[in-house]
C-alpha positions in Angstrom: -124.8 16.7 -71.6 -128.0 16.4 -69.6 -128.0 15.8 -65.9 -130.2 12.9 -65.1 -132.4 13.5 -62.0 -131.0 10.4 -60.3 -127.5 11.7 -60.8 -128.6 15.1 -59.5 -130.1 13.5 -56.5 -127.0 11.5 -55.8 -124.9 14.7 -56.0 -127.3 16.4 -53.5 -127.1 13.5 -51.1 -123.3 13.3 -51.4 -122.5 17.0 -51.0 -125.2 18.2 -48.6 -126.8 15.3 -46.6 -123.6 13.4 -45.9 -121.7 16.3 -44.3 -124.9 17.1 -42.3 -125.0 13.6 -40.9 -121.2 13.7 -40.2 -121.7 17.1 -38.3 -124.7 15.6 -36.4 -122.7 12.6 -35.4 -119.8 14.8 -34.2 -122.1 17.0 -32.2 -123.8 14.0 -30.6 -120.4 12.6 -29.5 -119.5 16.0 -28.0 -122.8 16.1 -26.1 -122.1 12.6 -24.8 -118.6 13.7 -23.7 -119.9 16.8 -21.9 -122.6 14.6 -20.2 -119.9 12.3 -18.9 -117.9 15.3 -17.6 -121.0 16.7 -15.9 -121.7 13.4 -14.2 -118.1 13.3 -12.9 -118.4 16.8 -11.7 -121.5 15.9 -9.7 -119.7 12.9 -8.2 -116.7 15.0 -7.2 -118.6 18.0 -5.9 -118.0 18.8 -2.2 -121.0 19.4 0.0 -121.3 22.3 2.4 -120.7 20.1 5.4 -117.5 18.7 3.9 -116.3 22.2 3.1 -117.2 23.4 6.6 -115.3 20.5 8.2 -112.2 21.1 6.0 -112.2 24.8 6.8 -112.5 24.1 10.5 -109.3 21.9 10.2 -107.5 24.7 8.4 -108.6 27.3 10.9 -107.6 25.1 13.9 -104.1 24.6 12.3 -103.8 28.4 11.9 -104.7 29.0 15.5 -102.0 26.5 16.6 -99.4 28.3 14.5 -100.6 31.7 15.9 -100.3 30.4 19.5 -96.8 29.1 18.8 -95.8 32.5 17.3 -97.2 34.3 20.4 -95.1 32.0 22.7 -92.0 32.6 20.7 -92.5 36.4 20.7 -93.2 36.5 24.4 -89.9 34.8 25.3 -87.9 37.5 23.6 
């Protein structure tokens, strides 16, 4: 039985090229997903000023707690 060049070419296309296209499509969808996640990360990123303001609020709250503890310990 001889293998016709057309049949051979169809086998090559089916076994090599088709999985390559499937892999390429899968990789491109993953790149698109990562791009979307990167854009969301950029939108949700906190600036230095926002971080500084939030840290100031936390430090002020800790100072108030410290002052209350000092008053309680001084009464004893």
